[in-house]
C-alpha positions in Angstrom: 45.5 64.5 7.9 45.8 67.2 5.2 49.5 66.5 4.8 48.8 62.8 4.4 46.2 63.4 1.6 48.7 65.6 -0.2 51.3 62.9 0.1 49.0 60.3 -1.4 48.3 62.5 -4.3 51.9 62.9 -5.3 53.3 59.5 -4.4 55.3 57.5 -6.9 53.0 56.2 -9.7 55.0 52.9 -9.8 54.5 52.5 -6.1 50.7 53.1 -6.6 50.6 50.5 -9.4 52.5 48.0 -7.3 50.2 48.5 -4.3 47.1 48.1 -6.5 48.4 44.8 -7.8 49.3 43.6 -4.3 45.8 44.5 -3.1 44.3 42.7 -6.1 46.2 39.6 -5.1 45.0 39.8 -1.5 41.4 40.0 -2.7 41.8 36.9 -4.9 43.4 35.0 -2.0 40.6 36.0 0.4 37.5 36.1 -1.7 38.3 35.0 -5.3 38.8 36.7 -8.6 35.2 37.8 -9.0 35.5 40.0 -5.9 37.9 42.4 -7.6 36.4 45.9 -7.9 38.0 49.3 -8.5 36.4 50.6 -5.3 37.7 47.8 -3.1 41.3 48.0 -4.6 41.4 51.8 -4.2 40.1 51.7 -0.7 42.7 49.2 0.3 45.5 51.4 -0.8 44.0 54.7 0.2 43.4 56.1 -3.2 40.4 57.3 -5.3 38.8 54.6 -7.5 39.5 56.8 -10.5 43.2 56.0 -10.0 42.5 52.5 -11.5 41.5 54.0 -14.8 44.4 56.4 -14.8 47.0 53.8 -14.1 45.6 50.7 -15.9 43.1 52.1 -18.4 40.2 50.2 -16.8 39.4 47.6 -14.2 40.0 45.0 -16.9 43.4 46.6 -17.5 44.3 46.0 -13.9 43.1 42.4 -14.0 45.0 41.7 -17.2 48.2 43.2 -15.7 47.7 41.2 -12.5 47.3 37.9 -14.5 50.3 38.7 -16.6 52.5 39.0 -13.5 51.0 36.2 -11.4 50.0 33.4 -13.8 53.0 31.0 -14.2 51.5 28.9 -17.0 52.9 30.8 -20.0 56.3 30.9 -18.4 56.2 27.2 -17.8 55.5 26.5 -21.4 58.6 28.6 -22.4 60.7 26.9 -19.7 59.9 23.3 -20.8 60.0 23.8 -24.6 62.3 21.4 -26.4 64.0 21.5 -29.8 62.0 20.0 -32.7 64.5 17.1 -32.9 64.0 16.0 -29.3 63.8 12.3 -28.8 60.7 10.4 -27.7 62.2 9.9 -24.3 63.0 13.6 -23.9 59.5 14.6 -24.9 57.9 12.1 -22.5 60.1 13.3 -19.6 59.3 16.9 -20.5 55.6 16.3 -20.1 56.1 14.4 -16.9 58.1 17.2 -15.4 55.9 20.0 -16.7 52.6 18.4 -15.4 54.1 17.6 -12.0 55.5 21.1 -11.8 52.0 22.5 -12.7 50.5 20.4 -10.0 53.0 21.6 -7.4 52.6 25.3 -8.3 48.8 25.2 -8.6 48.4 23.4 -5.2 50.6 26.0 -3.5 49.2 29.2 -5.2 45.8 30.4 -4.0 46.0 33.3 -6.5 46.4 31.1 -9.6 43.7 28.8 -8.2 41.5 31.9 -8.2 42.5 32.8 -11.8 41.8 29.3 -13.2 38.4 29.1 -11.3 37.4 32.4 -12.9 38.2 30.9 -16.3 35.6 28.2 -15.8 33.1 30.1 -13.6 31.5 32.3 -16.2 32.2 33.5 -19.8 34.2 36.7 -19.7 36.1 38.4 -22.6 39.3 38.7 -20.6 39.2 35.1 -19.4 38.3 33.9 -22.8 41.3 35.7 -24.4 43.5 34.3 -21.6 42.4 30.7 -22.4 42.9 31.2 -26.1 46.4 32.6 -25.6 47.3 29.7 -23.2 46.2 27.2 -25.9 48.5 28.9 -28.5 51.4 28.9 -26.0 51.0 25.2 -25.2 50.5 24.1 -28.9 54.2 23.9 -29.7 54.8 21.5 -26.8 51.8 19.3 -27.8 53.0 19.3 -31.4 56.3 17.6 -30.2 54.3 14.6 -29.0 52.1 14.2 -32.1 54.5 12.1 -34.2 54.7 9.4 -31.5 51.0 9.0 -31.3 49.9 9.5 -34.9 48.1 6.4 -36.3 48.1 4.5 -33.0 44.6 5.4 -31.9 46.0 6.7 -28.6 45.1 10.4 -28.1 47.7 11.9 -25.9 46.2 15.4 -26.2 42.9 14.1 -24.6 45.0 12.6 -21.9 46.7 15.9 -21.1 43.2 17.6 -21.1 41.9 15.1 -18.6 45.0 15.4 -16.4 44.7 19.2 -16.2 41.1 18.9 -15.0 42.2 16.1 -12.7 44.7 18.4 -11.1 42.5 21.5 -10.7 39.4 19.8 -9.3 41.1 17.8 -6.4 43.2 20.8 -5.5 40.2 23.1 -5.2 38.5 20.5 -3.0 41.5 20.1 -0.8 42.3 23.8 -0.4 38.9 25.4 -0.4 36.6 22.6 0.9 39.1 20.7 3.0 37.7 17.4 1.6 38.9 14.3 -0.1 38.0 12.7 -3.4 38.0 8.9 -3.9 39.6 8.6 -0.5 42.5 10.9 -1.4 43.1 14.1 0.5 45.8 16.3 -1.1 46.2 18.0 2.3 47.7 14.7 3.4 51.5 14.6 2.4 51.3 10.9 1.6 48.2 11.3 -0.6 49.8 14.3 -2.2 52.9 12.4 -3.2 51.0 9.4 -4.5 48.9 11.7 -6.6 52.0 13.4 -8.0 53.6 10.0 -8.8 50.3 9.0 -10.5 50.7 11.9 -12.9 54.0 10.4 -14.1 52.5 6.9 -14.4 49.5 8.2 -16.5 51.9 9.8 -19.0 54.1 6.7 -19.0 50.9 4.6 -19.8 50.0 6.7 -22.8 53.5 6.4 -24.3 53.7 2.6 -23.6 50.3 2.0 -25.1 51.2 4.0 -28.2 54.5 2.1 -28.4 52.8 -1.3 -28.2 50.3 -0.3 -30.9 53.1 0.8 -33.2 55.1 -2.4 -32.5 52.0 -4.5 -33.4 51.5 -2.5 -36.6 55.1 -3.3 -37.6 54.6 -6.9 -36.8 51.4 -7.1 -38.8 53.1 -5.6 -41.9 56.0 -8.0 -41.7 53.9 -11.1 -41.3 51.6 -10.1 -44.1 54.6 -9.6 -46.4 56.0 -13.1 -45.5 52.6 -14.8 -45.9 52.3 -13.2 -49.4 55.8 -14.5 -50.2 54.8 -18.0 -49.1 57.3 -18.2 -46.2 56.1 -20.5 -43.4 56.4 -18.9 -39.9 58.5 -21.5 -38.1 59.5 -20.8 -34.5 62.9 -19.6 -35.6 61.5 -17.3 -38.2 59.0 -15.9 -35.7 61.8 -15.3 -33.2 63.8 -13.5 -35.9 60.8 -11.4 -36.8 60.3 -10.4 -33.2 64.0 -9.4 -33.0 63.6 -7.3 -36.2 60.4 -5.6 -34.8 62.1 -4.8 -31.5 65.1 -3.4 -33.4 62.9 -1.3 -35.7 60.9 0.0 -32.7 64.0 0.8 -30.6 65.5 2.7 -33.5 62.3 4.7 -34.0 62.2 5.7 -30.4 65.8 7.0 -30.6 64.9 9.3 -33.6 
């Protein structure tokens, strides 16, 4: 036993850090983020609780390092980022793929489920700073969508906000409470796929609604101009205007 204690004292610091982070993940999976304590982590890896301060600066330092390694959201924002000149179709597809990927990852990852739950469970300086940073990281992606919704009365950002909550809450119910919501159980493969497809349809709806609003705005401006000019809107003129409006809108979507 004496030999074992000496071995623990001189073991590789990197190994100690790795084991502490693995123990933290186990705690989150089993009992949630709030259950992380220096005493529990140290006991799980056979070390003194003071080791946490020595290796990570504090318990919050351990938590911050753990989140940095385990939370996939920042990496997802970097992965899905597009050039500023991306087309409307490319931006829309990016949001569909990113939100579906977030759903898949969140549903499969008990540890990130624990991190996100801690963000909303109680105000905490560490979790607040995480939320603020994630907002900054996501802003460039949201900014890509702004030109296509500006002036349409369709708020795509609010749509993304509601979709994120709409992903987290049903997943928590399915994974933690083993229950359904509105007759949909994400533990059921069919319901899971339908929910995933619905994410895409919601995003499609926002873009289609904004496109229709913009098309109607173009039509209104053209008809007002023609009425001012005294041109009577015969059926042929109306058909011609519809063609021009469609052409203008299609060209705008390509930009």
